[in-house]
C-alpha positions in Angstrom: 138.2 57.1 -72.5 136.4 59.5 -74.7 138.4 62.4 -76.0 137.9 65.8 -77.6 137.4 65.6 -81.4 139.1 68.3 -83.6 137.9 67.2 -87.0 134.6 67.9 -88.8 134.2 64.3 -89.8 133.2 61.5 -87.5 132.3 57.8 -87.5 135.4 56.5 -89.3 137.2 54.0 -87.0 140.7 52.7 -86.6 139.2 49.2 -86.2 137.4 49.5 -89.6 138.3 47.4 -92.6 140.6 50.1 -94.1 142.5 50.5 -90.9 142.5 54.3 -90.8 145.4 55.3 -88.6 144.3 58.9 -88.2 140.8 57.7 -87.1 139.9 57.2 -83.4 139.2 53.9 -81.8 135.4 53.3 -81.7 135.9 52.1 -78.2 137.0 55.5 -77.1 133.6 56.9 -78.0 131.3 54.4 -76.2 129.3 56.2 -73.6 126.1 54.5 -72.4 125.1 57.5 -70.3 125.1 59.9 -73.3 121.9 58.4 -74.8 119.9 59.1 -71.6 120.1 62.9 -72.2 119.7 62.8 -76.0 116.6 62.3 -78.3 118.3 59.4 -80.1 115.4 58.9 -82.5 115.6 62.5 -83.8 119.4 62.4 -84.0 119.3 59.1 -86.0 116.6 60.6 -88.4 118.9 63.7 -88.9 121.9 61.5 -89.6 120.0 59.3 -92.0 118.2 62.1 -93.8 121.2 64.4 -94.6 122.4 64.5 -98.2 124.5 61.7 -99.6 128.0 62.5 -100.7 129.5 59.3 -101.9 128.6 55.6 -102.0 130.8 52.5 -102.1 130.7 48.8 -101.2 129.5 47.7 -97.8 131.7 47.7 -94.8 131.3 45.6 -91.6 130.7 47.2 -88.2 134.0 47.6 -86.4 132.5 46.2 -83.2 130.0 43.4 -84.1 131.2 42.8 -87.7 127.5 43.1 -88.8 126.9 44.4 -92.3 123.5 46.1 -92.3 123.6 47.7 -95.7 124.5 46.4 -99.1 126.3 49.7 -99.9 127.9 52.2 -97.5 127.1 55.8 -98.2 128.6 59.0 -96.7 126.6 62.0 -95.7 127.1 65.6 -94.8 125.1 68.5 -93.4 127.6 71.1 -94.7 129.5 71.2 -91.4 130.1 67.6 -90.6 130.8 64.4 -92.6 130.0 60.9 -91.5 129.4 57.3 -92.8 125.8 56.3 -93.2 126.2 53.5 -90.6 127.0 56.0 -87.8 123.4 55.6 -86.5 124.1 51.9 -86.0 127.0 52.7 -83.7 124.8 55.1 -81.7 121.8 52.8 -81.4 123.5 49.4 -81.1 126.8 50.2 -79.4 126.2 53.4 -77.4 128.7 55.5 -79.3 128.2 59.2 -78.6 128.7 62.0 -81.0 131.3 64.7 -80.3 129.6 67.6 -78.4 130.1 70.0 -81.3 128.4 67.6 -83.8 125.5 67.1 -81.4 125.2 70.9 -80.9 125.0 71.3 -84.7 122.1 68.9 -84.9 120.3 70.6 -82.0 121.0 74.0 -83.5 119.3 72.9 -86.7 116.3 71.7 -84.7 117.0 68.2 -86.1 116.3 69.4 -89.7 119.0 68.4 -92.1 119.7 70.5 -95.2 118.2 69.6 -98.6 121.0 70.5 -101.0 124.5 71.7 -100.4 126.2 71.8 -103.9 125.3 72.2 -107.5 127.9 69.9 -109.2 130.9 67.7 -108.6 133.2 70.6 -108.3 131.0 72.1 -105.6 131.0 68.8 -103.8 134.8 68.5 -103.9 135.1 72.1 -102.6 132.7 71.3 -99.7 134.7 68.2 -98.8 137.9 70.2 -98.8 136.3 72.7 -96.4 135.2 69.8 -94.2 138.7 68.4 -94.2 137.4 64.9 -95.1 139.6 61.9 -94.4 142.3 61.6 -97.1 140.9 58.4 -98.6 137.6 60.0 -99.2 139.2 63.2 -100.7 141.1 61.0 -103.2 137.8 59.3 -104.2 136.0 62.6 -104.7 138.9 64.1 -106.7 138.8 61.1 -108.9 135.1 61.5 -109.4 135.3 65.2 -110.2 138.3 64.7 -112.6 136.6 61.9 -114.5 133.3 63.6 -115.2 
């Protein structure tokens, strides 16, 4: 059963390889009917065109265990934060976005931002504001401190 989402990050799953306890179950967000009222191609282009934040080693899909990318990247539009493979879940597994996230995409007319920060410190500040998952905040702090 899909539930309300109170975070500004999405697409990190309890069933994922890092076993994120604070993350939702991907199965709670499967909604085959959602795609019928959504321009999925434009949503996917938005998700895949937003600025990269961080890249790491590949991770398998929490549902089909497929690894589509050699490296997993994370993206943001300044208001939301998501893994680069979120489009896979939408297209292949009928995962829906939280209503607020979809509204953000619609409000931007499917146009992602170009640049959101000037340096690593700005990136870390943005991620704090987005309240990114703790694992990702630790990686970003490490990056900023070691520059």
